[in-house]
N, C-alpha and C positions, 0 to 999 in steps of 0.2 A: 270505574277507577281501579287500577291494579292494586292488589293487596301488598302489604309489606313483605310477605313471604315470597311472592312472585317477583317483586322488585329486587329483593336480595338475591334470588336465584339468577335473575338476568344479569345482575352486576357480577356475580360469581362466574357466570358463563363468559362474560366479556373479559374478565380478568384472566381467565384460564386460556382464552383463545390463543394468545401469542405462544404460550407454552405448548399447546397442541400443535400449532403450526410448526414450531421448531422440532418437536418430536417426530412429526410426520416427515419433515425434510431430512432429519437425521436418519430415520429408518430407510428412506430412499437412498441417501448417500451411502449408508452402510451396505445395502444390498448391491449397489453399483460397484463398490470397492471389492466386495467378495466375489462378484461375478466376472471381474476383469482379469483375464489371464496375465496380461502384461503387468498389471499392478501386483498380482500375487508373485510374479517372478522377482520384482524389485523388492517387495516387502518381506518375502519369506525365503525364496530360493537363494538369492544372492547373500543375505545375511547368514543363512545356514552354511553356505560354502565358505564365507569369511570365518565363521566359527571353527569349522573343521580345519581350515588352513592355518589359523592362528594356533590351534591346539597341537597339530601334528608337526608344524614347522618350528624351527629354533630361532628364526628371525621374523620380524624385528623384535628387539628386546622390549618386553612389556613392563619391566620393572621388577622389584622384589616381590616374591610370592609365587604361588603356583600359576602356571600360564592359563589354565582353564578358568581359575577363579578371577583372573583379570580380564580374560578375553570375553567371557559371557556377558558381564555388564556392558562392555563396550559394544558388543553386537546388538544387545537390546536397545542401546542408544541409537545405533545405526538404523535399526528397524523402525524406530519412531520417526526419524528424519525421512526415511524412505517413504513411509506412508503419509505422514502429516505434511511434509513439504513437497517432495518430488512428485508423488502420485497426485496429491491435491492440486498442485500448481498446474500440472499438465492437463488434468481433467477439467479444471476450472477455465483454463485458457481456451481449450477447444469448445467448452460449453458456451463461452462468451462469443467465440467466432461463429458458431452455428446458430446463435440467437436464443439459446436456452436461457441464458441469464437475463436477456432482455425481457423474456416473459416473466421470470421470477421477480424482476425489478418492478413490475407494475402490481405485484401482489403485496399484501401487508407484511410479508416476511422481512423485507429490508436487509441491509448489509449486516447489521448486528445479528439478526436472526439467522442469516446464512452462515456467519462466522460460528455462532454457537452450534448450529446444526452440524456443520462440518467437523467441529472439534469433538462433539459427542460421537459422531459416526467413526471418526478416527480413533477415539478412545476405545470403542468396541472392537475395532480391528486390531488395535495394539494389544488388547487383552488376549485375543487369539494368538497373535504373534508371540507374546510373552510366554504363553503356555507351551507353544510348540518349540520355540527356541530355548526356553528354560528347560523343557523336558529333554531336549537334545543335549544341553549342557550337563544335566544330571546324569544322563547315560554316559557321557564322556568323563565323568568324575568330578563335576562341579560341586563344591561345598559352600553354598551361600551362607552368609551371616544372617540367620533367620530373624533375629531381633531387628535387623535393618530393613526387612521387607516392607513394613508400612511406609517408611520414608522413601523407599524405592518407588512405591506406588505413587507417592506425591510427586516425585521427580518425573515419572512417566506422564502423569496428568499435566504437569506444567509444560513438559516437552510438547505434548499434543497441542496445547493452547498456543505456545510460542510459534511453532512451526506451521500450524494452520494459518495463523495471522500473517506470517512471512509469505506463505504460498499465495494468499489473497492479495498481498501487496504486489508481488511479482506478476501474478496472473491478471490482476486488475489494471495493469498499466501497459504490459507488452503484448504484442500480437502473438497468436498461438505458436507460430514457428519460433519466435524469439523465446517464448516460455519454455518450449521443448529443449532448446539448446542450453539456456541458462539453468534450468532445473537439473538437467543431467550433469552439466559441467560442475555446478555447485555441489552436487551429490558426491562426485569423485573427489573434488578438492577438499571438502569438509571431512570426508571419510579418511583421507590421508593426513591432512594437516589441521583439522578442526578440533582435535581432542576427543573424537568419538572412539576409535579403536585403540588409540594410544593415550595414556595419561598425559596431561599437559606438561608434567615434570620430565617427560622423556624427550621433549623437543629442545632444540638449541636455545641457549639462554636469551637470545634476542627475540625469539618467537614465543617462548613460554608465557610471558605476561600478557601477550596479545591473545593467545589461544585460550587462556584462562577466563578471559572476559567475553569470549564469543559464546553465543547460546549453545553451540555444539560442545564446546569445552566444558561449560557449566553442567550440561546434561550428562556428558560422559564421566566427568570427575565425580559428580554427585551420585550417580548410580554405582560407580566403583567404590566410593567411600561407604555408601549405605550397605552394599552387599558383601564387602570385605570386612567391614567393621573397623576400618582405619581411614584416616584422612579427614579433611575439612568438609563440613556439611553446610555451614551457615552461608559462606560466600557463594557457592553454586546456587543455593536457593534464592538469595537476594538478586544475583545476576539474572536468573531466569525470570523472576517476577518483574524486574525492570524491563527486560527485553519484551516480555509479554505485554506490559502496559504500553510501551512505546510502539510496538508493531500493531497492536490493536487500534491505537489512535491513528496510526498511519493508514491502516486498512480502511478505517471508517472515512478517512478524508480522501484517499487516493483511488479507491476502488471504483472502476467504471463497469457498468452493466453491459456495455456494448462497445465494439471497436469504434 
């Protein structure tokens, strides 16, 4: 008859097993992201080019304040969307097409475990992006509001959650070719009109209230407010949390492991 100590150890092992599975999947996802040249192009090179362009150009108008102080948070928001949404949607879509997800679907990982693992992996890549792009911003003269950095980290983490969930919704329903088109098209549209690179207050009056309640607008405005020390913080936080909850529920219901 097993002792109480061995029974407790077995129970502890069973309780920890899901966490170990998610950590292992997150490590695999992270290595895949960092080894993918196309992903690095979208997640680092293009945001870096956007930062340089916004800094040295005089248009578009970014609003009151130093251009680099407004451009850097927006580019950090763009980088989150690039990695968490565009990169993840395309990778997941083709994994589903080639049967990789079908194999994962018969494991104990489950859709929730896959979502958590992808979000953790994206958070790790976003940390690297933030260091690189933030470092470039500092070289260009960025003066962040250092007291707002902890809140900025919260926004970055919420952004990872929201856009990974959105990626799974898109990749879990469309065929791989459709995912490729939709993910890239949305990246362009959201970068221009979603409140990432431009504050939502810079849009026409008819579009501003819509952009403010988009997850991209909330992420961009939240990071700008936190890192400039001015602007609303509560509304962007609430908007991101609501989008995260809704998209996570949608991903759990709509995600398909195979075509």
